N, C-alpha and C positions, 0 to 999 in steps of 0.2 A: 268783200273785205279789202280794205286799203292796206297795201304793203309799203313799208318805208325802207329805203336803202340808203346807206351812207353816201354822201356827195361824191367822194373819190370814185366809188364803184359805178355810180351813175355816169360820170364823165367818161370812164373807160369803156363802158358798154355803148355809149353814144358814139364814141370815136370808132369803135369796131364796126358798128352798124353803118356809119357813113362810108367807111372804106369798102364794105361789101356792096353797098348800093351803087358806087361809082365804077365797079368792075364791069368790063364789057361782057355781053352775053356769051356764055360758053366758056368764059375764063374764070379761073379761081381767084377769089379775092386775095389781095396781098396780105401777108402776115403783118399783124400790128406789132410794131416795136415799142413796147410800153416803157416809158421812162418817167416815173413818178418822183418828183423832187421832194426832199425832206430836209429838215434842219434840226439838229440837236445842240443844246448848250452843255458843255462839260464843266462840272464843278459848281458848287454853290456853298452857302454858309454852313449847311449841315455836313456836307462831305465835299471839300475841295479836291481837285485833282492832285493826288499825292503819289509819289514814287518812293518806295523804301529801298535804300541801298543796303543789301544784305551784309556785305563785307564791313561796312562802316557802322552799321546799326543806326543809320540816320535817315530822316525823311526829307524829301524835297517837295515843297508845296508850291504848285503853279497857280497863276491867275486863271480865271475862267477862260475856257477855250470853246471851240466849235467843231462840229462834225457835220458837214453838209454834202449831200450826194443824191443818188437816185436808187429807187427800188424798181425791180423789173416786173412788177405786177402785183396783183392782190389775190392770187390763187395758188395753192400748193407751195412748192419750193422754187424761189426765183433768185436771180443774182442781185447783189447789192454792192454798191461802190460809193466811195466818198472821200472827201478831202479833210484831213485832220489838221487843225490849227490850234496849237497850244503856245501861248506867249512864253518867253524865257522867264526863268526864275533865279533868285539868289539862293545858293545852297550853303549850308553850314555843316561841317563835318569835324570829327575829332580823329585825326590820323594817329596811328600807333598808340591810341588810348590817352594821349596827353597833348597832342599838337593841334591847336585850333586851325582849321583850314576853311576858307571861304572861296566862292567862285560863282560865275554865271553859267547856268546850265540851259542849253537850247535843245529842243526836240525838232529835228529836221526830217520831214517825211521823205521817203524814197518812193515817189509815185503815189498813186491812190491806194487807199485801203480797200480790200476786196473780200468777198465772201458770199454767203448765201443767207436767205431769210425764208423761213417756213411760216406762212401767214395763217393766223387763226382768227375766229370770230366768236363772239359771245361774252358779254360782260360778266355773266354769272356762271360761265363755264371755263373755256380755255384761257380767257383773258381776265379771269377773276383777280389774278395777282397784280395786274396793271390797272384794273378798274376802268377799262376802256372797251369800246365796242369791237375794235380791231387791234391785234397785237401780232408780234412775230418773234419766233425763236431765231436769233441771229448768231452766225458764226463768222466773225470778221477778223482778218489779220492785217495789222498795220506794220509796215516795215519802216523803221526810223533810225536815223543816225543820232547819236548823243554827242553834242559839242560842248567843250569846256573853254572858258575864257575868264579873264580878270581874276586869276587865281592868286590867293595870298595865303602864306603860311606864317602863323604867329604875327600877322599884321604886315609881313614883308611880301612884296610882289614875287610871285613865281612865274617866270616868263615861259608860257606854254606856246607862244607863237599864235598866228592868226588862223591856223587850220587844224587845231587839235580836236579830233573827234574819233569815234569808233571806226576801226578799219573797215567794218562792214555793218550793215544795218541790223539792229535788234528786231526780232519778230515778236510783236505784242498781239497775242490772240485773245479776243474777247467773245465769250459765249454768254448770251443773256436774252431773257424774254423782255422785249421792249414794246412800248405803246406806239401805234401808228395812227391814232386818231386823238383828237382834242376834245375837251381838256384832259390832261394826263399828269399824274404825279411823277416825281423823279424816280429813277430806278438806279440802284447801286450796282456798279459793274466792277469786276476785279479780274486781274490777270497776273500770272507769274511768268517772268521772262529772264533770259540770260543776257547780260551785258557783254558784248564782244570786246576783244583787246583794243587799246587805243593806238593811233598812229598819227604822224604829222605833228606831234607836240614838240616842236623844235623852236626854242628861243635862243638863249645863250648856249644851251645844250639840249640834247634830245631827252625829254623826260617821259616819253611814251611808255617805256617799261615800268617806270615808277608808278604812273597813273593806272596802268593795267593791273599791277600788283595790288594797288589800293582799292580799286573800284570794280574791275571786271570779274565776271563769274555768274553762276546761276543763283536762283532763289530770290531775285528782286521782284517786287510787287508793284502793280499799278492799280489804283482804286479811284473811282470818281462817281459822282452822281450825274446821270444822263437824263436831261430834261428835254422833251419834245417841244421845239419852238414853233415849227410849222410843218404841214404836210399837204402835198398837192397844191391846191389853190392858195395863193398868198406866199408861196415860197419862191425866192429868187434862185435862178440856176446857180449851182455850186461852181 
């Protein structure tokens, strides 16, 4: 009977076998440090990357972004890490229920997003929801600063200075079953997070407390379609 294995699994087994073969007699083979690259696209026409600001009751829609990183193996629960890149977006809000406010919103990562992934196999079993041969239950947290600039209130510039951002990063935790083999359909991911207070919003005067009162607080949401772009071979290092 001819057995067929996914290409990424074949490559990992081959690398492990080569390392064992090169070990000196009587010595243990060195542990294989598996680093499998992957790449996802965030947001598409059906579900763009969107953040809902609870206090203002408004949505910020971001252009398509990327999440590129490494998976620590294809068996059991392994570490996962990656670099989040979401382009800036123009935000529109109605402050105090009558005052039109616009601004540029940037998501600035505070280091790599990290977490774990529990790998599953079986297109008609554990991976039925992703319609792929291999999938993973992921639990990843990205810590990001939220930066504001080019703010206007009723069409008039509000000077927030060049360094107006949250005083500490917001923690956006995403738990989702995602595909890790191609071809794969997009997966909708969601998260609820708290926006920290703002600091450094100093132009003609310090408006950090004003922005904190308008924007900061719990109950904000992040939603996006996550589409696997590449996995293992064909992926450029993140």
